[in-house]
Backbone as JSON, one array per atom type, in Angstrom:
{
  "sequence": "MTRVIVCALGALCLVLFPIFTNADGKIHSNGIAICSVIINDMTEGRVSLRQARTMATAIANSGNKHFGRITCGDMWLYMAIVFVESGFRNNIVNYENCRGMFQVHAPSWASKFGIRYADLLDLETNAECGIQVFKYYLNLYGNVVPALSAYNSDDPYAARGYARAVLATRNKIKNRYIKLFRVYREAPMLVTVTSLK",
  "N": [[0.82, -1.19, 0.0], [1.9, 1.25, 0.87], [3.85, 1.54, -1.05], [2.33, 1.95, -3.38], [1.12, 4.4, -2.76], [3.39, 6.06, -2.54], [4.36, 5.87, -5.19], [2.18, 6.98, -6.57], [2.15, 9.58, -5.51], [4.64, 10.42, -6.44], [4.2, 10.39, -9.23], [2.21, 12.34, -9.4], [3.63, 14.56, -8.55], [5.41, 14.88, -10.68], [3.66, 15.76, -12.64], [2.47, 18.1, -11.57], [4.58, 19.81, -10.81], [7.62, 21.35, -11.92], [10.33, 19.44, -13.29], [13.39, 19.32, -11.61], [15.63, 19.5, -13.15], [16.68, 20.32, -16.46], [16.84, 19.18, -19.91], [19.59, 19.41, -20.49], [20.75, 19.0, -18.07], [20.86, 21.16, -16.36], [20.19, 22.74, -13.3], [17.02, 23.73, -12.09], [16.42, 27.02, -11.37], [14.29, 28.31, -10.01], [13.16, 26.3, -8.46], [15.31, 25.72, -6.77], [15.52, 28.16, -5.45], [13.1, 28.19, -4.02], [13.42, 25.9, -2.42], [15.57, 26.78, -0.93], [14.44, 28.77, 0.67], [12.76, 27.15, 2.19], [14.62, 25.55, 3.6], [15.89, 27.56, 5.06], [13.69, 28.4, 6.6], [13.11, 25.99, 8.04], [15.31, 25.77, 9.64], [15.04, 27.86, 11.27], [16.28, 30.2, 10.51], [18.95, 29.8, 11.14], [20.5, 28.69, 9.17], [21.54, 30.59, 6.61], [19.93, 32.25, 3.8], [21.68, 32.29, 1.62], [23.53, 30.24, 2.31], [21.69, 28.16, 2.41], [20.89, 28.03, -0.24], [23.27, 27.17, -1.45], [23.46, 24.67, -0.23], [21.05, 23.42, -1.11], [21.54, 23.4, -3.85], [23.8, 21.72, -3.98], [22.66, 19.31, -3.11], [20.7, 18.9, -5.11], [22.31, 18.77, -7.45], [23.82, 16.47, -6.88], [21.81, 14.5, -6.66], [20.85, 14.58, -9.29], [23.14, 13.78, -10.65], [23.52, 11.11, -9.75], [21.11, 9.8, -10.16], [20.3, 10.55, -12.64], [18.39, 12.43, -13.05], [16.37, 14.86, -11.36], [13.53, 15.31, -9.51], [10.92, 17.39, -8.09], [9.77, 15.87, -6.07], [11.87, 14.07, -5.48], [13.75, 15.88, -4.48], [12.42, 16.86, -2.21], [12.43, 14.55, -0.65], [15.22, 14.06, -0.26], [15.91, 16.39, 1.11], [14.37, 15.99, 3.4], [15.62, 13.74, 4.5], [18.1, 14.9, 5.16], [17.25, 16.84, 7.01], [16.17, 15.25, 9.11], [18.42, 13.74, 9.74], [20.48, 15.64, 10.4], [19.48, 18.19, 10.87], [20.01, 20.05, 8.91], [22.69, 20.74, 9.29], [26.03, 20.85, 8.4], [28.51, 20.56, 9.51], [28.9, 18.59, 11.46], [29.77, 15.79, 13.54], [28.84, 12.69, 14.65], [28.54, 10.44, 17.53], [29.0, 7.94, 16.46], [30.71, 8.32, 14.44], [29.54, 9.38, 12.15], [29.16, 11.68, 9.54], [28.64, 15.11, 8.57], [25.92, 16.73, 6.71], [24.27, 14.69, 5.66], [24.91, 12.73, 7.41], [26.82, 10.61, 6.93], [28.23, 7.47, 7.42], [31.43, 7.4, 8.33], [33.67, 5.41, 8.49], [32.76, 3.09, 7.0], [31.49, 3.96, 4.51], [33.15, 5.96, 3.45], [35.51, 4.59, 2.81], [34.46, 2.83, 0.93], [33.73, 4.57, -1.14], [36.14, 5.68, -1.67], [37.21, 8.01, -0.41], [38.55, 10.46, 1.92], [37.93, 10.57, 5.47], [37.72, 13.18, 6.49], [36.89, 14.6, 4.28], [34.19, 14.2, 4.15], [32.99, 16.24, 5.48], [32.86, 18.26, 3.72], [30.55, 20.07, 1.87], [29.56, 19.44, -0.8], [30.78, 16.93, -1.25], [29.68, 15.45, 0.84], [26.94, 15.52, 0.16], [27.06, 14.1, -2.25], [27.95, 11.57, -1.32], [25.93, 10.9, 0.54], [23.63, 10.68, -1.07], [24.48, 8.67, -2.78], [24.67, 6.54, -0.97], [21.95, 6.3, -0.21], [20.91, 5.61, -2.74], [22.19, 3.16, -3.15], [20.94, 1.54, -1.19], [18.29, 1.79, -2.04], [18.4, 0.57, -4.55], [19.09, -1.97, -3.67], [16.91, -2.81, -2.05], [14.62, -1.96, -3.38], [12.47, -0.32, -2.68], [11.22, 2.62, -1.11], [10.72, 2.79, 1.73], [12.04, 0.5, 3.09], [14.59, 1.15, 2.15], [15.12, 3.65, 3.32], [15.02, 2.88, 6.02], [17.23, 1.14, 6.09], [19.18, 2.97, 5.42], [19.45, 4.35, 7.77], [20.07, 2.33, 9.6], [21.33, 0.12, 8.48], [19.75, -2.04, 8.11], [16.83, -3.28, 6.59], [14.49, -3.36, 8.05], [14.83, -2.53, 10.66], [14.68, 0.18, 11.37], [12.12, 1.4, 11.0], [10.63, 3.41, 12.17], [12.3, 5.61, 11.83], [12.18, 5.81, 9.05], [9.48, 6.47, 8.76], [9.52, 8.96, 10.04], [11.15, 10.44, 8.29], [9.54, 10.39, 5.98], [7.27, 11.74, 6.91], [8.38, 14.26, 7.38], [9.1, 14.85, 4.78], [6.56, 15.21, 3.68], [5.77, 17.57, 4.99], [7.65, 19.34, 3.92], [6.93, 19.16, 1.23], [4.31, 20.27, 1.3], [4.86, 22.9, 2.09], [6.46, 23.67, -0.06], [4.61, 23.53, -2.19], [2.85, 25.59, -1.48], [4.6, 27.84, -1.63], [5.37, 27.63, -4.29], [2.98, 28.16, -5.63], [2.59, 30.84, -4.94], [4.81, 31.96, -6.22], [4.25, 31.27, -8.89], [1.95, 32.74, -9.4], [2.8, 35.39, -9.29], [5.44, 35.88, -10.61], [7.29, 37.92, -11.29], [7.16, 39.65, -9.2], [7.92, 38.34, -6.96], [10.51, 37.63, -4.76], [13.28, 35.73, -3.48], [13.57, 36.3, -0.72], [11.09, 37.34, -0.13], [9.36, 35.25, -0.19], [8.72, 34.12, 2.19]],
  "CA": [[0.0, 0.0, 0.0], [2.8, 2.41, 0.94], [4.52, 1.64, -2.35], [1.36, 2.53, -4.31], [0.97, 5.8, -2.4], [4.63, 6.76, -2.91], [4.39, 5.95, -6.65], [1.14, 7.93, -6.99], [2.65, 10.92, -5.18], [5.72, 10.74, -7.38], [3.61, 10.71, -10.53], [1.52, 13.62, -9.24], [4.67, 15.61, -8.48], [5.93, 15.1, -12.03], [2.67, 16.5, -13.4], [2.2, 19.42, -11.0], [5.73, 20.66, -10.59], [8.67, 21.13, -12.91], [11.49, 18.66, -12.92], [14.42, 20.24, -11.17], [16.67, 19.62, -14.16], [16.21, 20.25, -17.84], [17.5, 18.16, -20.73], [21.05, 19.51, -20.45], [21.2, 18.76, -16.72], [20.93, 22.38, -15.58], [19.25, 22.75, -12.19], [15.99, 24.77, -12.21], [16.71, 28.02, -10.35], [13.12, 28.59, -9.2], [13.06, 25.22, -7.47], [16.39, 25.91, -5.8], [15.15, 29.33, -4.63], [12.03, 27.79, -3.1], [14.01, 24.98, -1.44], [16.41, 27.59, -0.05], [13.55, 29.38, 1.65], [12.3, 26.09, 3.08], [15.75, 25.21, 4.49], [16.02, 28.71, 5.96], [12.55, 28.31, 7.54], [13.21, 24.81, 8.89], [16.4, 25.98, 10.58], [14.71, 29.09, 11.97], [17.24, 31.22, 10.11], [20.35, 29.47, 11.46], [21.14, 28.55, 7.85], [21.14, 31.76, 5.83], [19.42, 31.94, 2.45], [22.82, 32.0, 0.75], [23.99, 28.9, 2.65], [20.63, 27.24, 2.03], [20.96, 27.89, -1.7], [24.44, 26.32, -1.72], [23.09, 23.33, 0.22], [20.03, 22.89, -2.03], [22.2, 23.15, -5.14], [24.64, 20.52, -3.82], [21.76, 18.15, -3.05], [20.09, 18.72, -6.44], [23.36, 18.31, -8.39], [24.17, 15.08, -6.55], [20.69, 13.66, -7.07], [20.85, 14.54, -10.75], [24.3, 12.99, -11.09], [23.44, 9.68, -9.43], [19.85, 9.21, -10.64], [20.08, 10.98, -14.01], [17.35, 13.46, -13.03], [15.86, 15.13, -10.01], [12.21, 15.93, -9.52], [10.59, 18.02, -6.82], [9.58, 14.79, -5.09], [13.2, 13.62, -5.07], [14.36, 16.93, -3.67], [11.75, 16.87, -0.91], [12.9, 13.39, 0.1], [16.6, 14.27, 0.16], [15.89, 17.44, 2.15], [13.83, 15.37, 4.61], [16.7, 12.92, 5.08], [19.07, 15.81, 5.75], [16.66, 17.46, 8.19], [16.09, 14.26, 10.18], [19.78, 13.32, 10.1], [21.39, 16.66, 10.94], [18.88, 19.5, 11.0], [20.68, 20.89, 7.9], [24.03, 21.15, 9.71], [27.01, 20.05, 7.67], [29.79, 20.48, 10.2], [28.77, 17.77, 12.66], [30.22, 14.39, 13.59], [28.16, 12.1, 15.81], [29.31, 9.49, 18.34], [29.31, 6.75, 15.65], [31.57, 8.82, 13.37], [28.77, 9.76, 10.97], [29.6, 13.04, 9.3], [28.01, 16.03, 7.64], [24.46, 16.9, 6.7], [23.62, 13.39, 5.43], [25.41, 11.83, 8.45], [27.4, 9.45, 6.27], [29.12, 6.74, 8.32], [32.76, 7.59, 7.75], [34.53, 4.24, 8.23], [32.31, 2.17, 5.96], [31.2, 4.54, 3.21], [34.3, 6.71, 2.92], [36.41, 3.64, 2.15], [33.77, 2.29, -0.26], [33.76, 5.58, -2.19], [37.52, 6.1, -1.88], [37.47, 9.37, 0.05], [39.02, 10.59, 3.3], [36.89, 10.92, 6.43], [37.6, 14.64, 6.61], [36.18, 15.12, 3.1], [32.75, 14.08, 4.35], [32.48, 17.5, 6.0], [32.68, 19.14, 2.57], [29.12, 20.03, 1.52], [29.31, 18.7, -2.05], [31.18, 15.53, -1.06], [28.69, 14.83, 1.72], [25.72, 15.31, -0.63], [27.36, 12.99, -3.18], [27.98, 10.29, -0.6], [24.62, 10.62, 1.12], [22.72, 10.22, -2.12], [24.98, 7.36, -3.23], [24.27, 5.55, 0.05], [20.52, 6.07, -0.38], [20.72, 4.89, -4.0], [22.64, 1.79, -2.92], [19.88, 0.83, -0.47], [17.09, 1.77, -2.87], [18.62, -0.49, -5.54], [19.13, -3.25, -2.97], [15.6, -3.2, -1.51], [13.59, -1.67, -4.36], [11.35, 0.43, -2.13], [11.71, 3.75, -0.32], [10.67, 2.58, 3.18], [13.19, -0.27, 3.57], [15.83, 1.86, 1.82], [15.32, 4.64, 4.37], [15.34, 2.15, 7.24], [18.61, 0.68, 5.97], [20.05, 4.16, 5.45], [19.66, 4.69, 9.18], [20.48, 1.22, 10.48], [21.9, -0.98, 7.69], [18.77, -3.12, 8.09], [15.62, -2.73, 5.97], [13.34, -3.43, 8.95], [15.18, -2.11, 12.03], [14.43, 1.6, 11.65], [10.89, 1.84, 10.33], [10.26, 4.69, 12.77], [13.11, 6.6, 11.14], [11.61, 5.95, 7.7], [8.23, 7.23, 8.9], [9.88, 10.35, 10.37], [11.62, 11.09, 7.06], [8.4, 10.58, 5.07], [6.43, 12.81, 7.48], [9.1, 15.51, 7.11], [8.97, 15.06, 3.34], [5.21, 15.77, 3.47], [5.79, 18.98, 5.43], [8.41, 20.08, 2.91], [6.09, 19.2, 0.03], [3.22, 21.22, 1.5], [5.45, 24.24, 2.07], [6.89, 23.92, -1.44], [3.41, 23.79, -2.99], [2.39, 26.94, -1.13], [5.55, 28.81, -2.18], [5.33, 27.51, -5.75], [1.77, 28.87, -6.08], [2.88, 32.27, -4.8], [5.73, 32.32, -7.28], [3.59, 31.12, -10.18], [0.97, 33.8, -9.57], [3.44, 36.7, -9.48], [6.89, 35.6, -10.69], [8.12, 39.11, -11.38], [7.07, 40.38, -7.94], [8.38, 37.53, -5.85], [11.94, 37.37, -4.62], [13.52, 34.66, -2.52], [13.33, 36.73, 0.65], [9.68, 37.66, 0.1], [8.56, 34.04, -0.23], [8.45, 33.65, 3.55]],
  "C": [[0.87, 1.27, 0.0], [3.48, 2.63, -0.41], [3.62, 2.31, -3.39], [1.21, 4.03, -4.05], [2.2, 6.6, -2.83], [4.71, 6.92, -4.43], [3.37, 6.97, -7.17], [1.57, 9.36, -6.7], [3.76, 11.35, -6.12], [5.19, 11.13, -8.74], [2.91, 12.06, -10.5], [2.52, 14.77, -9.23], [5.23, 15.92, -9.86], [4.97, 15.93, -12.87], [2.53, 17.93, -12.89], [3.39, 20.36, -10.98], [6.83, 20.35, -11.6], [9.74, 20.18, -12.38], [12.59, 19.65, -12.6], [15.52, 20.42, -12.21], [16.05, 19.6, -15.54], [17.05, 19.26, -18.62], [19.02, 18.23, -20.67], [21.6, 19.38, -19.03], [21.3, 20.0, -15.84], [19.82, 22.38, -14.53], [18.31, 23.95, -12.32], [16.13, 25.77, -11.07], [15.5, 28.34, -9.47], [12.93, 27.54, -8.11], [14.1, 25.36, -6.39], [16.05, 27.09, -4.88], [14.1, 28.95, -3.6], [12.58, 26.85, -2.03], [14.91, 25.73, -0.46], [15.59, 28.25, 1.04], [13.08, 28.34, 2.67], [13.4, 25.7, 4.07], [15.94, 26.32, 5.52], [14.92, 28.68, 7.03], [12.74, 27.16, 8.53], [14.34, 24.93, 9.92], [16.21, 27.25, 11.4], [15.77, 30.17, 11.74], [18.69, 30.92, 10.45], [21.17, 29.19, 10.21], [20.62, 29.71, 7.02], [20.6, 31.33, 4.47], [20.56, 31.61, 1.5], [23.36, 30.59, 1.02], [22.96, 27.85, 2.22], [20.63, 26.99, 0.52], [22.13, 26.98, -2.1], [24.13, 24.86, -1.37], [22.09, 22.69, -0.75], [20.64, 22.56, -3.39], [23.07, 21.9, -5.08], [23.78, 19.26, -3.81], [21.17, 17.86, -4.44], [21.12, 18.2, -7.45], [23.73, 16.85, -8.14], [23.06, 14.12, -6.95], [20.63, 13.49, -8.57], [21.98, 13.65, -11.27], [24.08, 11.49, -10.89], [22.15, 9.01, -9.89], [19.52, 9.63, -12.06], [18.97, 12.01, -14.16], [17.07, 13.77, -11.58], [14.54, 15.87, -10.15], [12.0, 16.66, -8.2], [10.43, 16.96, -5.73], [10.9, 14.23, -4.58], [13.83, 14.62, -4.1], [13.74, 16.99, -2.29], [12.25, 15.72, -0.04], [14.32, 13.6, 0.6], [16.68, 15.34, 1.25], [15.36, 16.87, 3.46], [14.87, 14.5, 5.29], [17.69, 13.82, 5.81], [18.5, 16.44, 7.03], [16.63, 16.48, 9.36], [17.49, 13.86, 10.66], [20.55, 14.41, 10.85], [20.75, 18.02, 11.2], [19.52, 20.52, 10.07], [22.01, 21.47, 8.41], [25.03, 20.26, 9.0], [28.3, 19.83, 8.46], [29.75, 19.61, 11.45], [29.29, 16.36, 12.45], [29.56, 13.79, 14.82], [29.05, 11.05, 16.48], [29.67, 8.22, 17.57], [30.17, 7.11, 14.44], [30.82, 9.0, 12.05], [28.97, 11.25, 10.79], [28.71, 13.79, 8.32], [26.5, 15.99, 7.66], [23.71, 15.6, 6.46], [24.03, 12.35, 6.47], [25.9, 10.5, 7.86], [28.38, 8.78, 7.24], [30.52, 6.68, 7.71], [33.53, 6.3, 7.5], [34.06, 3.36, 7.07], [32.17, 2.82, 4.59], [32.36, 5.32, 2.62], [35.25, 5.76, 2.21], [35.77, 3.07, 0.89], [33.84, 3.27, -1.43], [35.15, 6.15, -2.42], [37.81, 7.55, -1.5], [37.96, 9.36, 1.49], [37.85, 10.98, 4.2], [36.64, 12.42, 6.45], [36.82, 15.23, 5.44], [34.67, 15.03, 3.23], [32.14, 15.33, 4.99], [32.39, 18.57, 4.92], [31.24, 18.96, 2.07], [28.84, 19.19, 0.29], [29.65, 17.22, -1.9], [30.16, 14.8, -0.21], [27.39, 14.56, 0.97], [25.91, 14.14, -1.6], [27.26, 11.65, -2.46], [26.62, 9.93, -0.03], [23.65, 10.07, 0.09], [23.18, 8.89, -2.71], [24.58, 6.26, -2.26], [22.78, 5.25, -0.09], [20.24, 5.27, -1.65], [21.11, 3.41, -3.85], [21.52, 0.98, -2.26], [18.59, 0.76, -1.28], [17.22, 0.69, -3.94], [18.57, -1.87, -4.89], [17.74, -3.73, -2.55], [14.42, -2.83, -2.4], [12.4, -0.86, -3.88], [11.9, 1.49, -1.18], [11.75, 3.44, 1.17], [11.82, 1.69, 3.66], [14.54, 0.4, 3.25], [16.14, 2.91, 2.88], [15.69, 3.97, 5.69], [16.8, 1.69, 7.22], [19.59, 1.85, 5.98], [20.4, 4.51, 6.89], [20.31, 3.57, 9.97], [21.22, 0.09, 9.79], [20.95, -2.17, 7.57], [17.46, -2.57, 7.53], [14.4, -2.71, 6.89], [13.59, -2.81, 10.32], [14.78, -0.68, 12.35], [13.21, 2.12, 10.89], [10.4, 3.17, 10.88], [11.02, 5.84, 12.14], [12.53, 6.87, 9.76], [10.32, 6.76, 7.76], [8.51, 8.7, 9.22], [10.35, 11.1, 9.13], [10.44, 11.36, 6.13], [7.44, 11.65, 5.6], [7.07, 14.18, 7.23], [9.0, 15.85, 5.63], [7.61, 15.68, 3.02], [5.15, 17.22, 3.88], [6.52, 19.84, 4.41], [7.59, 20.23, 1.64], [4.99, 20.26, 0.17], [3.72, 22.66, 1.47], [5.87, 24.62, 0.65], [5.7, 24.28, -2.32], [2.9, 25.21, -2.74], [3.3, 28.0, -1.76], [5.53, 28.81, -3.7], [4.13, 28.27, -6.31], [1.97, 30.38, -6.02], [3.77, 32.72, -5.95], [5.05, 32.29, -8.65], [2.61, 32.26, -10.45], [1.61, 35.16, -9.84], [4.96, 36.55, -9.56], [7.76, 36.83, -10.71], [8.16, 39.87, -10.05], [7.7, 39.63, -6.77], [9.89, 37.37, -5.89], [12.1, 36.29, -3.59], [13.17, 35.11, -1.11], [11.86, 37.05, 0.9], [8.79, 36.42, 0.04], [8.17, 33.55, 1.16], [7.02, 33.89, 3.95]]
}
């Protein structure tokens, strides 16, 4: 049932909202601007709009690179993972040596991807690794819920609560995005990133 709902939502997102990338792989600036406002809002301003734009661009570029496209639905999911994992902080290391905004486990994934632990605190590198880890589990389990559970615990069933938390956060991001997108669509020339709040 969850799979059907996720597929239906994904199809709806493709119809209602622009794909974040065009045919030449260029990231859609309006989508990035809206996501930047959402990140700024979710962090209560601790992440500035400029930092949020850099973060959103890194996430979108990495998703596009590893999946060959990025839709609004993809972006909402990746942002939800980052929010649940780190609250959009990139300079953190937890007690299990997970690093950066995607909280990539340094010992296992850094060696698998051939990078140094310290590089996981680089925004772009962390986004690349985080999305690669998610893609690995998505390919392995074929469904978003077990992939998210495994992302958190290495087990497709051990962290279902985590998966539910990410999907609930994704819904909040989606609802905020829809609201901001409508504002932008109605008056694109009058709306700036800072006035979307």
